[in-house]
mmCIF file of the C-alpha atoms, coordinates in Angstrom:
data_MODEL
# 
_entry.id   MODEL 
# 
loop_
_atom_site.group_PDB 
_atom_site.id 
_atom_site.type_symbol 
_atom_site.label_atom_id 
_atom_site.label_alt_id 
_atom_site.label_comp_id 
_atom_site.label_asym_id 
_atom_site.label_entity_id 
_atom_site.label_seq_id 
_atom_site.pdbx_PDB_ins_code 
_atom_site.Cartn_x 
_atom_site.Cartn_y 
_atom_site.Cartn_z 
_atom_site.occupancy 
_atom_site.B_iso_or_equiv 
_atom_site.pdbx_formal_charge 
_atom_site.auth_seq_id 
_atom_site.auth_comp_id 
_atom_site.auth_asym_id 
_atom_site.auth_atom_id 
_atom_site.pdbx_PDB_model_num 
ATOM 1   C CA . MET A 1 1   ? 12.953  -2.957  -57.164 1.00 0.00 ? 1   MET A CA 1 
ATOM 2   C CA . LYS A 1 2   ? 13.287  -0.460  -54.337 1.00 0.00 ? 2   LYS A CA 1 
ATOM 3   C CA . THR A 1 3   ? 15.576  2.465   -54.631 1.00 0.00 ? 3   THR A CA 1 
ATOM 4   C CA . LEU A 1 4   ? 17.834  3.532   -51.800 1.00 0.00 ? 4   LEU A CA 1 
ATOM 5   C CA . ALA A 1 5   ? 15.651  6.582   -51.108 1.00 0.00 ? 5   ALA A CA 1 
ATOM 6   C CA . VAL A 1 6   ? 12.490  4.460   -50.781 1.00 0.00 ? 6   VAL A CA 1 
ATOM 7   C CA . TYR A 1 7   ? 14.259  1.973   -48.537 1.00 0.00 ? 7   TYR A CA 1 
ATOM 8   C CA . THR A 1 8   ? 15.629  4.770   -46.326 1.00 0.00 ? 8   THR A CA 1 
ATOM 9   C CA . TYR A 1 9   ? 12.217  6.465   -46.110 1.00 0.00 ? 9   TYR A CA 1 
ATOM 10  C CA . GLN A 1 10  ? 10.456  3.209   -45.163 1.00 0.00 ? 10  GLN A CA 1 
ATOM 11  C CA . ARG A 1 11  ? 13.118  2.441   -42.557 1.00 0.00 ? 11  ARG A CA 1 
ATOM 12  C CA . LYS A 1 12  ? 12.703  5.889   -40.963 1.00 0.00 ? 12  LYS A CA 1 
ATOM 13  C CA . GLN A 1 13  ? 8.927   5.471   -40.905 1.00 0.00 ? 13  GLN A CA 1 
ATOM 14  C CA . SER A 1 14  ? 9.304   2.076   -39.258 1.00 0.00 ? 14  SER A CA 1 
ATOM 15  C CA . LEU A 1 15  ? 11.621  3.503   -36.589 1.00 0.00 ? 15  LEU A CA 1 
ATOM 16  C CA . ARG A 1 16  ? 9.179   6.355   -35.914 1.00 0.00 ? 16  ARG A CA 1 
ATOM 17  C CA . ARG A 1 17  ? 6.322   3.876   -35.424 1.00 0.00 ? 17  ARG A CA 1 
ATOM 18  C CA . GLN A 1 18  ? 8.462   1.790   -33.058 1.00 0.00 ? 18  GLN A CA 1 
ATOM 19  C CA . LYS A 1 19  ? 9.437   4.863   -31.021 1.00 0.00 ? 19  LYS A CA 1 
ATOM 20  C CA . LYS A 1 20  ? 5.819   5.991   -30.828 1.00 0.00 ? 20  LYS A CA 1 
ATOM 21  C CA . LEU A 1 21  ? 4.693   2.536   -29.709 1.00 0.00 ? 21  LEU A CA 1 
ATOM 22  C CA . LEU A 1 22  ? 7.471   2.337   -27.129 1.00 0.00 ? 22  LEU A CA 1 
ATOM 23  C CA . SER A 1 23  ? 6.686   5.767   -25.696 1.00 0.00 ? 23  SER A CA 1 
ATOM 24  C CA . THR A 1 24  ? 2.964   4.908   -25.510 1.00 0.00 ? 24  THR A CA 1 
ATOM 25  C CA . MET A 1 25  ? 3.732   1.662   -23.681 1.00 0.00 ? 25  MET A CA 1 
ATOM 26  C CA . LEU A 1 26  ? 6.041   3.483   -21.279 1.00 0.00 ? 26  LEU A CA 1 
ATOM 27  C CA . LEU A 1 27  ? 3.358   6.087   -20.560 1.00 0.00 ? 27  LEU A CA 1 
ATOM 28  C CA . LEU A 1 28  ? 0.787   3.347   -19.880 1.00 0.00 ? 28  LEU A CA 1 
ATOM 29  C CA . LEU A 1 29  ? 3.219   1.577   -17.565 1.00 0.00 ? 29  LEU A CA 1 
ATOM 30  C CA . VAL A 1 30  ? 3.883   4.739   -15.558 1.00 0.00 ? 30  VAL A CA 1 
ATOM 31  C CA . CYS A 1 31  ? 0.150   5.500   -15.328 1.00 0.00 ? 31  CYS A CA 1 
ATOM 32  C CA . SER A 1 32  ? -0.660  1.978   -14.158 1.00 0.00 ? 32  SER A CA 1 
ATOM 33  C CA . ILE A 1 33  ? 2.066   2.130   -11.500 1.00 0.00 ? 33  ILE A CA 1 
ATOM 34  C CA . VAL A 1 34  ? 0.715   5.445   -10.194 1.00 0.00 ? 34  VAL A CA 1 
ATOM 35  C CA . VAL A 1 35  ? -2.853  4.119   -10.124 1.00 0.00 ? 35  VAL A CA 1 
ATOM 36  C CA . GLY A 1 36  ? -1.708  0.895   -8.428  1.00 0.00 ? 36  GLY A CA 1 
ATOM 37  C CA . ILE A 1 37  ? 0.175   2.765   -5.729  1.00 0.00 ? 37  ILE A CA 1 
ATOM 38  C CA . THR A 1 38  ? -2.786  5.050   -5.149  1.00 0.00 ? 38  THR A CA 1 
ATOM 39  C CA . LEU A 1 39  ? -5.329  2.252   -4.893  1.00 0.00 ? 39  LEU A CA 1 
ATOM 40  C CA . PHE A 1 40  ? -3.323  -0.275  -2.933  1.00 0.00 ? 40  PHE A CA 1 
ATOM 41  C CA . SER A 1 41  ? -1.351  1.886   -0.539  1.00 0.00 ? 41  SER A CA 1 
ATOM 42  C CA . ASP A 1 42  ? -2.333  1.726   3.102   1.00 0.00 ? 42  ASP A CA 1 
ATOM 43  C CA . ASN A 1 43  ? -1.384  5.324   3.813   1.00 0.00 ? 43  ASN A CA 1 
ATOM 44  C CA . VAL A 1 44  ? -3.527  8.111   5.156   1.00 0.00 ? 44  VAL A CA 1 
ATOM 45  C CA . ALA A 1 45  ? -3.103  11.579  3.696   1.00 0.00 ? 45  ALA A CA 1 
ATOM 46  C CA . VAL A 1 46  ? -1.088  14.057  5.718   1.00 0.00 ? 46  VAL A CA 1 
ATOM 47  C CA . GLY A 1 47  ? -3.319  15.896  8.155   1.00 0.00 ? 47  GLY A CA 1 
ATOM 48  C CA . GLU A 1 48  ? -5.901  13.132  8.322   1.00 0.00 ? 48  GLU A CA 1 
ATOM 49  C CA . SER A 1 49  ? -6.053  10.494  10.996  1.00 0.00 ? 49  SER A CA 1 
ATOM 50  C CA . ARG A 1 50  ? -7.534  7.052   11.156  1.00 0.00 ? 50  ARG A CA 1 
ATOM 51  C CA . LEU A 1 51  ? -10.544 6.710   13.355  1.00 0.00 ? 51  LEU A CA 1 
ATOM 52  C CA . PRO A 1 52  ? -9.807  4.324   16.211  1.00 0.00 ? 52  PRO A CA 1 
ATOM 53  C CA . ARG A 1 53  ? -11.441 0.948   15.835  1.00 0.00 ? 53  ARG A CA 1 
ATOM 54  C CA . THR A 1 54  ? -13.078 -0.459  18.956  1.00 0.00 ? 54  THR A CA 1 
ATOM 55  C CA . ILE A 1 55  ? -12.880 -4.204  19.420  1.00 0.00 ? 55  ILE A CA 1 
ATOM 56  C CA . VAL A 1 56  ? -14.027 -6.561  22.153  1.00 0.00 ? 56  VAL A CA 1 
ATOM 57  C CA . VAL A 1 57  ? -11.387 -8.933  23.477  1.00 0.00 ? 57  VAL A CA 1 
ATOM 58  C CA . GLU A 1 58  ? -12.317 -12.586 23.074  1.00 0.00 ? 58  GLU A CA 1 
ATOM 59  C CA . THR A 1 59  ? -11.043 -15.597 24.975  1.00 0.00 ? 59  THR A CA 1 
ATOM 60  C CA . GLY A 1 60  ? -7.509  -16.395 23.846  1.00 0.00 ? 60  GLY A CA 1 
ATOM 61  C CA . ASP A 1 61  ? -6.762  -12.932 22.464  1.00 0.00 ? 61  ASP A CA 1 
ATOM 62  C CA . THR A 1 62  ? -3.415  -11.442 23.380  1.00 0.00 ? 62  THR A CA 1 
ATOM 63  C CA . LEU A 1 63  ? -1.878  -8.101  22.518  1.00 0.00 ? 63  LEU A CA 1 
ATOM 64  C CA . TRP A 1 64  ? 0.442   -9.925  20.146  1.00 0.00 ? 64  TRP A CA 1 
ATOM 65  C CA . THR A 1 65  ? -2.369  -11.667 18.210  1.00 0.00 ? 65  THR A CA 1 
ATOM 66  C CA . LEU A 1 66  ? -4.420  -8.458  18.054  1.00 0.00 ? 66  LEU A CA 1 
ATOM 67  C CA . ALA A 1 67  ? -1.395  -6.519  16.820  1.00 0.00 ? 67  ALA A CA 1 
ATOM 68  C CA . GLN A 1 68  ? -0.706  -9.145  14.152  1.00 0.00 ? 68  GLN A CA 1 
ATOM 69  C CA . ARG A 1 69  ? -4.322  -8.968  13.014  1.00 0.00 ? 69  ARG A CA 1 
ATOM 70  C CA . TYR A 1 70  ? -4.817  -5.194  12.995  1.00 0.00 ? 70  TYR A CA 1 
ATOM 71  C CA . ALA A 1 71  ? -1.376  -3.573  12.593  1.00 0.00 ? 71  ALA A CA 1 
ATOM 72  C CA . PRO A 1 72  ? -0.861  -1.459  9.479   1.00 0.00 ? 72  PRO A CA 1 
ATOM 73  C CA . GLN A 1 73  ? 1.308   -3.036  6.804   1.00 0.00 ? 73  GLN A CA 1 
ATOM 74  C CA . ARG A 1 74  ? 5.061   -2.750  7.281   1.00 0.00 ? 74  ARG A CA 1 
ATOM 75  C CA . MET A 1 75  ? 4.676   -1.707  10.936  1.00 0.00 ? 75  MET A CA 1 
ATOM 76  C CA . ASP A 1 76  ? 6.652   -3.496  13.618  1.00 0.00 ? 76  ASP A CA 1 
ATOM 77  C CA . ILE A 1 77  ? 4.334   -5.594  15.801  1.00 0.00 ? 77  ILE A CA 1 
ATOM 78  C CA . ARG A 1 78  ? 6.122   -4.499  18.985  1.00 0.00 ? 78  ARG A CA 1 
ATOM 79  C CA . LYS A 1 79  ? 5.609   -0.828  18.147  1.00 0.00 ? 79  LYS A CA 1 
ATOM 80  C CA . TYR A 1 80  ? 1.933   -1.431  17.467  1.00 0.00 ? 80  TYR A CA 1 
ATOM 81  C CA . ILE A 1 81  ? 1.545   -3.254  20.802  1.00 0.00 ? 81  ILE A CA 1 
ATOM 82  C CA . LYS A 1 82  ? 3.108   -0.233  22.498  1.00 0.00 ? 82  LYS A CA 1 
ATOM 83  C CA . LEU A 1 83  ? 0.653   2.051   20.675  1.00 0.00 ? 83  LEU A CA 1 
ATOM 84  C CA . ILE A 1 84  ? -2.307  -0.088  21.807  1.00 0.00 ? 84  ILE A CA 1 
ATOM 85  C CA . MET A 1 85  ? -1.082  -0.077  25.394  1.00 0.00 ? 85  MET A CA 1 
ATOM 86  C CA . ASP A 1 86  ? -0.471  3.683   25.405  1.00 0.00 ? 86  ASP A CA 1 
ATOM 87  C CA . HIS A 1 87  ? -3.752  4.481   23.648  1.00 0.00 ? 87  HIS A CA 1 
ATOM 88  C CA . ASN A 1 88  ? -5.782  2.358   26.100  1.00 0.00 ? 88  ASN A CA 1 
ATOM 89  C CA . GLU A 1 89  ? -3.667  3.297   29.148  1.00 0.00 ? 89  GLU A CA 1 
ATOM 90  C CA . LEU A 1 90  ? -2.859  -0.336  29.901  1.00 0.00 ? 90  LEU A CA 1 
ATOM 91  C CA . SER A 1 91  ? -0.273  -0.887  32.627  1.00 0.00 ? 91  SER A CA 1 
ATOM 92  C CA . GLY A 1 92  ? 0.519   -4.422  31.471  1.00 0.00 ? 92  GLY A CA 1 
ATOM 93  C CA . PRO A 1 93  ? -0.158  -6.935  28.709  1.00 0.00 ? 93  PRO A CA 1 
ATOM 94  C CA . LEU A 1 94  ? -3.006  -8.728  30.511  1.00 0.00 ? 94  LEU A CA 1 
ATOM 95  C CA . LEU A 1 95  ? -6.339  -8.708  28.637  1.00 0.00 ? 95  LEU A CA 1 
ATOM 96  C CA . TYR A 1 96  ? -9.734  -9.960  29.779  1.00 0.00 ? 96  TYR A CA 1 
ATOM 97  C CA . PRO A 1 97  ? -12.543 -11.443 27.644  1.00 0.00 ? 97  PRO A CA 1 
ATOM 98  C CA . GLY A 1 98  ? -15.208 -8.779  27.093  1.00 0.00 ? 98  GLY A CA 1 
ATOM 99  C CA . GLN A 1 99  ? -12.722 -5.919  27.564  1.00 0.00 ? 99  GLN A CA 1 
ATOM 100 C CA . GLU A 1 100 ? -13.089 -3.170  24.969  1.00 0.00 ? 100 GLU A CA 1 
ATOM 101 C CA . LEU A 1 101 ? -9.944  -1.817  23.322  1.00 0.00 ? 101 LEU A CA 1 
ATOM 102 C CA . GLU A 1 102 ? -9.516  1.040   20.899  1.00 0.00 ? 102 GLU A CA 1 
ATOM 103 C CA . LEU A 1 103 ? -6.999  0.223   18.196  1.00 0.00 ? 103 LEU A CA 1 
ATOM 104 C CA . PRO A 1 104 ? -5.087  3.246   16.935  1.00 0.00 ? 104 PRO A CA 1 
# 
């Protein structure tokens, strides 16, 4: 038969193990979130820039389809079209097959 002191001691030990397990799981969760954000983010570090990508326009390509294909995540397509036009000094949205464009 267990005495009250033994029962109390075992209960405290059990609670300590549960707290330790919970804190370890929380630490692992935080670490995995940080690693996931680092690996899967599409951001460039401050001070660095992306090198422009040169593409050749194919038949049927439009600024809209190119922007949908190459725009960074969470960027408005219209803003990216404007960036393409400004970067390539295009006066209008007309593209020609074989034309080379630099994508910012």
